[in-house]
C-alpha positions as a Python dict, from the first residue, in 0.01 Angstrom:
ca = {
    (1, 'M'): (0, 0, 0),
    (2, 'K'): (-408, -72, -157),
    (3, 'K'): (-210, -138, -467),
    (4, 'H'): (13, -362, -386),
    (5, 'K'): (-232, -613, -224),
    (6, 'Y'): (-496, -575, -503),
    (7, 'F'): (-241, -607, -756),
    (8, 'F'): (-127, -970, -547),
    (9, 'S'): (-497, -1074, -513),
    (10, 'V'): (-526, -1038, -911),
    (11, 'L'): (-199, -1238, -937),
    (12, 'F'): (-326, -1526, -688),
    (13, 'L'): (-653, -1530, -868),
    (14, 'T'): (-475, -1565, -1181),
    (15, 'F'): (-239, -1830, -1127),
    (16, 'G'): (-556, -2006, -927),
    (17, 'M'): (-739, -2045, -1254),
    (18, 'S'): (-449, -2185, -1459),
    (19, 'P'): (-453, -2565, -1554),
    (20, 'I'): (-139, -2613, -1374),
    (21, 'I'): (-98, -2670, -1023),
    (22, 'S'): (206, -2859, -878),
    (23, 'G'): (324, -2971, -1181),
    (24, 'Q'): (39, -3132, -1295),
    (25, 'T'): (-146, -3070, -1585),
    (26, 'Y'): (-551, -3110, -1590),
    (27, 'K'): (-655, -3293, -1872),
    (28, 'N'): (-964, -3290, -2047),
    (29, 'Y'): (-1005, -3662, -2140),
    (30, 'D'): (-1088, -3940, -1921),
    (31, 'S'): (-955, -4331, -1953),
    (32, 'I'): (-1031, -4657, -1897),
    (33, 'S'): (-813, -4923, -1900),
    (34, 'I'): (-892, -5252, -2105),
    (35, 'F'): (-706, -5588, -1983),
    (36, 'Q'): (-707, -5833, -2235),
    (37, 'P'): (-594, -6132, -2071),
    (38, 'K'): (-531, -6381, -2363),
    (39, 'M'): (-422, -6151, -2673),
    (40, 'N'): (-572, -6408, -2894),
    (41, 'K'): (-902, -6448, -2733),
    (42, 'N'): (-1174, -6148, -2750),
    (43, 'R'): (-1224, -6140, -2383),
    (44, 'F'): (-1153, -5808, -2238),
    (45, 'E'): (-1177, -5702, -1828),
    (46, 'V'): (-1252, -5338, -1716),
    (47, 'N'): (-1312, -5223, -1374),
    (48, 'T'): (-1544, -4968, -1447),
    (49, 'E'): (-1925, -4902, -1238),
    (50, 'H'): (-2118, -5097, -1398),
    (51, 'I'): (-1940, -5352, -1674),
    (52, 'K'): (-1618, -5525, -1526),
    (53, 'S'): (-1643, -5753, -1863),
    (54, 'L'): (-1684, -5788, -2207),
    (55, 'R'): (-1657, -6055, -2463),
    (56, 'I'): (-1725, -6087, -2843),
    (57, 'K'): (-1844, -6356, -2919),
    (58, 'N'): (-1908, -6444, -3330),
    (59, 'R'): (-2124, -6684, -3490),
    (60, 'K'): (-2163, -6865, -3775),
    (61, 'S'): (-2211, -6657, -4118),
    (62, 'K'): (-2524, -6749, -4328),
    (63, 'R'): (-2689, -6687, -4608),
    (64, 'A'): (-2884, -6366, -4607),
    (65, 'T'): (-3271, -6334, -4772),
    (66, 'Y'): (-3155, -5936, -4815),
    (67, 'P'): (-2913, -5840, -5055),
    (68, 'A'): (-2703, -5619, -4846),
    (69, 'S'): (-2781, -5305, -5035),
    (70, 'E'): (-3100, -5310, -4937),
    (71, 'V'): (-3037, -5380, -4519),
    (72, 'L'): (-3010, -4990, -4439),
    (73, 'E'): (-3355, -4886, -4668),
    (74, 'D'): (-3547, -5156, -4539),
    (75, 'I'): (-3435, -5078, -4139),
    (76, 'G'): (-3584, -4749, -4258),
    (77, 'R'): (-3903, -4811, -4435),
    (78, 'V'): (-4017, -5107, -4185),
    (79, 'G'): (-3839, -5070, -3881),
    (80, 'L'): (-3590, -5292, -3778),
    (81, 'T'): (-3865, -5504, -3499),
    (82, 'L'): (-4049, -5639, -3762),
    (83, 'I'): (-3777, -5788, -3988),
    (84, 'V'): (-3484, -5861, -3706),
    (85, 'D'): (-3636, -6237, -3639),
    (86, 'A'): (-3553, -6251, -4038),
    (87, 'F'): (-3197, -6176, -4011),
    (88, 'W'): (-3151, -6314, -3687),
    (89, 'G'): (-3337, -6622, -3588),
    (90, 'S'): (-3469, -6773, -3950),
    (91, 'L'): (-3157, -6737, -4214),
    (92, 'G'): (-3079, -7081, -4308),
    (93, 'I'): (-2853, -7227, -4622),
    (94, 'E'): (-3049, -7260, -4920),
    (95, 'T'): (-3088, -7627, -5043),
    (96, 'E'): (-2893, -7639, -5386),
    (97, 'T'): (-2936, -7877, -5647),
    (98, 'A'): (-2669, -7857, -5855),
    (99, 'I'): (-2355, -8064, -5841),
    (100, 'G'): (-2057, -7865, -5794),
    (101, 'D'): (-2263, -7513, -5760),
    (102, 'T'): (-2100, -7142, -5733),
    (103, 'D'): (-2266, -6890, -5685),
    (104, 'E'): (-2277, -6519, -5531),
    (105, 'V'): (-2485, -6438, -5200),
    (106, 'N'): (-2608, -6221, -4983),
    (107, 'W'): (-2412, -6307, -4616),
    (108, 'V'): (-2491, -6150, -4237),
    (109, 'V'): (-2226, -6198, -4027),
    (110, 'N'): (-2365, -6234, -3688),
    (111, 'S'): (-2172, -6131, -3332),
    (112, 'E'): (-2220, -6031, -3032),
    (113, 'I'): (-2068, -5806, -2766),
    (114, 'N'): (-2135, -5940, -2413),
    (115, 'C'): (-2103, -5770, -2088),
    (116, 'N'): (-2135, -5882, -1710),
    (117, 'I'): (-2461, -5714, -1741),
    (118, 'P'): (-2667, -5885, -1974),
    (119, 'N'): (-2932, -5632, -2083),
    (120, 'L'): (-2607, -5409, -2195),
    (121, 'N'): (-2556, -5652, -2459),
    (122, 'W'): (-2550, -5578, -2797),
    (123, 'K'): (-2586, -5786, -3141),
    (124, 'I'): (-2374, -5663, -3405),
    (125, 'Q'): (-2469, -5772, -3807),
    (126, 'I'): (-2271, -5712, -4098),
    (127, 'F'): (-2429, -5776, -4450),
    (128, 'T'): (-2186, -5825, -4704),
    (129, 'E'): (-2116, -5979, -5075),
    (130, 'G'): (-1938, -6318, -5096),
    (131, 'I'): (-1944, -6667, -5282),
    (132, 'H'): (-2125, -6993, -5150),
    (133, 'H'): (-1986, -7304, -5315),
    (134, 'K'): (-2147, -7632, -5260),
    (135, 'E'): (-2000, -7984, -5363),
    (136, 'F'): (-2194, -8303, -5371),
    (137, 'Y'): (-2103, -8684, -5346),
    (138, 'A'): (-2167, -8992, -5277),
    (139, 'S'): (-2004, -9257, -5123),
    (140, 'N'): (-2118, -9628, -5050),
    (141, 'G'): (-2486, -9522, -5068),
    (142, 'F'): (-2414, -9224, -4853),
    (143, 'I'): (-2521, -8897, -5018),
    (144, 'G'): (-2313, -8567, -4868),
    (145, 'S'): (-2177, -8261, -4940),
    (146, 'D'): (-1914, -7989, -4837),
    (147, 'G'): (-1987, -7609, -4848),
    (148, 'Q'): (-1769, -7335, -4877),
    (149, 'K'): (-1823, -6947, -4855),
    (150, 'E'): (-1630, -6693, -4904),
    (151, 'I'): (-1740, -6346, -4763),
    (152, 'W'): (-1648, -5991, -4901),
    (153, 'M'): (-1575, -5715, -4672),
    (154, 'D'): (-1474, -5457, -4919),
    (155, 'D'): (-1784, -5332, -5125),
    (156, 'N'): (-2174, -5286, -5048),
    (157, 'T'): (-2103, -5399, -4693),
    (158, 'Y'): (-2365, -5253, -4441),
    (159, 'G'): (-2382, -5336, -4040),
    (160, 'I'): (-2661, -5244, -3743),
    (161, 'I'): (-2627, -5228, -3415),
    (162, 'L'): (-2914, -5412, -3240),
    (163, 'H'): (-3031, -5377, -2862),
    (164, 'Q'): (-3254, -5642, -2760),
    (165, 'K'): (-3366, -5631, -3098),
    (166, 'D'): (-3412, -5239, -3113),
    (167, 'T'): (-3183, -5074, -3378),
    (168, 'I'): (-2964, -4822, -3181),
    (169, 'G'): (-2742, -4781, -3472),
    (170, 'R'): (-2662, -4856, -3813),
    (171, 'F'): (-2311, -4768, -4080),
    (172, 'I'): (-2176, -4841, -4347),
    (173, 'L'): (-1797, -5040, -4363),
    (174, 'L'): (-1517, -4918, -4587),
    (175, 'R'): (-1241, -5126, -4649),
    (176, 'N'): (-861, -4895, -4656),
    (177, 'P'): (-1012, -4576, -4698),
    (178, 'D'): (-850, -4295, -4713),
    (179, 'I'): (-915, -4056, -4423),
    (180, 'D'): (-1007, -3725, -4614),
    (181, 'E'): (-1268, -3984, -4792),
    (182, 'V'): (-1366, -4038, -4431),
    (183, 'I'): (-1447, -3708, -4332),
    (184, 'E'): (-1556, -3589, -4670),
    (185, 'K'): (-1888, -3847, -4586),
    (186, 'I'): (-1874, -3699, -4254),
    (187, 'A'): (-1914, -3369, -4382),
    (188, 'P'): (-1980, -3296, -4730),
    (189, 'N'): (-2006, -2929, -4727),
    (190, 'D'): (-1744, -2826, -4513),
    (191, 'F'): (-1453, -3055, -4577),
    (192, 'E'): (-1189, -2817, -4482),
    (193, 'D'): (-1328, -2643, -4203),
    (194, 'K'): (-1434, -2988, -4034),
    (195, 'K'): (-1079, -3139, -4070),
    (196, 'F'): (-930, -2815, -3904),
    (197, 'E'): (-1166, -2884, -3653),
    (198, 'I'): (-1076, -3202, -3592),
    (199, 'M'): (-737, -3192, -3600),
    (200, 'S'): (-791, -2874, -3320),
    (201, 'G'): (-970, -3113, -3129),
    (202, 'L'): (-703, -3366, -3110),
    (203, 'K'): (-447, -3167, -2980),
    (204, 'S'): (-649, -2968, -2709),
    (205, 'T'): (-863, -3253, -2602),
    (206, 'F'): (-637, -3564, -2655),
    (207, 'E'): (-319, -3355, -2638),
    (208, 'Q'): (-207, -3595, -2964),
    (209, 'G'): (-263, -3550, -3371),
    (210, 'N'): (-157, -3746, -3677),
    (211, 'L'): (-457, -3891, -3736),
    (212, 'F'): (-371, -3759, -4130),
    (213, 'L'): (-87, -3890, -4110),
    (214, 'W'): (-161, -4296, -4064),
    (215, 'H'): (-304, -4547, -4342),
    (216, 'M'): (-669, -4645, -4208),
    (217, 'D'): (-776, -5011, -4233),
    (218, 'Y'): (-1126, -4940, -4177),
    (219, 'G'): (-1397, -4712, -4179),
    (220, 'I'): (-1785, -4714, -4006),
    (221, 'I'): (-1977, -4429, -4096),
    (222, 'G'): (-2326, -4400, -4018),
    (223, 'K'): (-2589, -4308, -3695),
    (224, 'F'): (-2559, -4452, -3298),
    (225, 'R'): (-2843, -4304, -3103),
    (226, 'G'): (-3019, -4095, -3350),
    (227, 'K'): (-2631, -3926, -3328),
    (228, 'D'): (-2396, -3903, -3658),
    (229, 'F'): (-2143, -4188, -3574),
    (230, 'A'): (-1815, -4283, -3750),
    (231, 'M'): (-1529, -4479, -3630),
    (232, 'V'): (-1208, -4533, -3788),
    (233, 'G'): (-916, -4803, -3689),
    (234, 'S'): (-520, -4806, -3807),
    (235, 'D'): (-294, -5138, -3758),
    (236, 'Q'): (19, -4881, -3823),
    (237, 'A'): (-104, -4645, -3554),
    (238, 'H'): (-241, -4904, -3324),
    (239, 'K'): (-539, -4661, -3265),
    (240, 'A'): (-920, -4663, -3344),
    (241, 'Y'): (-1080, -4300, -3368),
    (242, 'I'): (-1436, -4246, -3230),
    (243, 'F'): (-1627, -3963, -3407),
    (244, 'Q'): (-1915, -3809, -3277),
    (245, 'D'): (-2134, -3513, -3441),
    (246, 'G'): (-1813, -3494, -3672),
    (247, 'L'): (-1564, -3486, -3375),
    (248, 'V'): (-1327, -3720, -3251),
    (249, 'I'): (-1476, -3795, -2901),
    (250, 'G'): (-1251, -4102, -2837),
    (251, 'I'): (-940, -4280, -2902),
    (252, 'L'): (-885, -4637, -2822),
    (253, 'Q'): (-429, -4703, -2759),
    (254, 'D'): (-361, -5070, -2873),
    (255, 'P'): (29, -5101, -2711),
    (256, 'V'): (249, -5117, -2972),
    (257, 'K'): (284, -5475, -3080),
    (258, 'N'): (686, -5464, -3139),
    (259, 'T'): (705, -5382, -2750),
    (260, 'Y'): (454, -5713, -2679),
    (261, 'P'): (678, -5997, -2738),
    (262, 'Q'): (529, -6324, -2927),
    (263, 'S'): (556, -6493, -2591),
    (264, 'K'): (352, -6238, -2417),
    (265, 'K'): (-12, -6324, -2348),
    (266, 'S'): (-209, -6074, -2219),
    (267, 'K'): (-176, -5698, -2270),
    (268, 'E'): (-315, -5382, -2134),
    (269, 'I'): (-515, -5100, -2379),
    (270, 'E'): (-679, -4759, -2314),
    (271, 'L'): (-932, -4612, -2381),
    (272, 'L'): (-941, -4209, -2385),
    (273, 'M'): (-1260, -4052, -2371),
    (274, 'D'): (-1398, -3707, -2403),
    (275, 'K'): (-1450, -3558, -2058),
    (276, 'K'): (-1790, -3392, -2206),
    (277, 'I'): (-1920, -3738, -2248),
    (278, 'I'): (-2187, -3766, -2016),
    (279, 'E'): (-2187, -4074, -1746),
    (280, 'H'): (-2419, -4276, -1825),
    (281, 'S'): (-2242, -4274, -2165),
    (282, 'K'): (-1939, -4395, -2059),
    (283, 'N'): (-2066, -4770, -2104),
    (284, 'D'): (-2143, -4733, -2500),
    (285, 'M'): (-1824, -4565, -2581),
    (286, 'L'): (-1688, -4897, -2368),
    (287, 'R'): (-1896, -5134, -2603),
    (288, 'L'): (-1836, -4917, -2938),
    (289, 'A'): (-1456, -4968, -2883),
    (290, 'M'): (-1509, -5322, -2875),
    (291, 'L'): (-1576, -5275, -3255),
    (292, 'H'): (-1247, -5262, -3328),
    (293, 'F'): (-1171, -5573, -3233),
    (294, 'Y'): (-1497, -5716, -3390),
    (295, 'M'): (-1310, -5522, -3735),
    (296, 'N'): (-940, -5705, -3638),
    (297, 'S'): (-1104, -6064, -3605),
    (298, 'H'): (-1252, -6003, -3943),
    (299, 'I'): (-1075, -5781, -4189),
    (300, 'L'): (-714, -5718, -4080),
}
């Protein structure tokens, strides 16, 4: 009789530790719903403890005094706070003297991720190459000019994330990268092991896979708050994957476009986050997810 009681106790303990209770499975991720009232506007509403609204604000692109390929090197050498004013506040279009002049230049594309809490705002700057064409004309004694610019976000493109004029992130931007290429850059010495670890983590944490089956439209690889950081986005998969230290810690799930007819003006997006993320990092995750919509505006 005592043996039966002991067996029953162990059986109860075993089932008590199971992740399945009353037909429900405990998930290893949290989620935040992001509501976009107008699909063609970069304005979003969320219901978190701190952040309630988000907006991506694009500023006019300007000619940069630093070549794009030198931006990360300059930040590392002299510190961002010493040169940020030159980037953000005093970049101007240089005066041209030739009629119909076209030259290759370095551009800085300025944007902001603004929140309902101003001290959580970020500034995003993309440094890239392109062409600037300026045409001068004279009419009835009036002299004027028309300028056209072409920005290339294909090669030699670098970005920085600013918070109150201090750098919290810097990255390189890749257009249409092969996902294997991205993983090799994340983990150059143990590519195969890292690939297996990523696939296993996606299934065990987020209950999904197929990352390596989709075409990637962009990849971001760099540092964020001192940790290795990466992000890849796929319009085909309607997802963006956020990496930290080589593993996926967040997935932004955009609804399949075919389920949202053109007449529908709003949509709801879901951000999945690994439960191991500490609470104050969720604000960062939410704003990092906004980088996907920034990329949507500029390169997709």
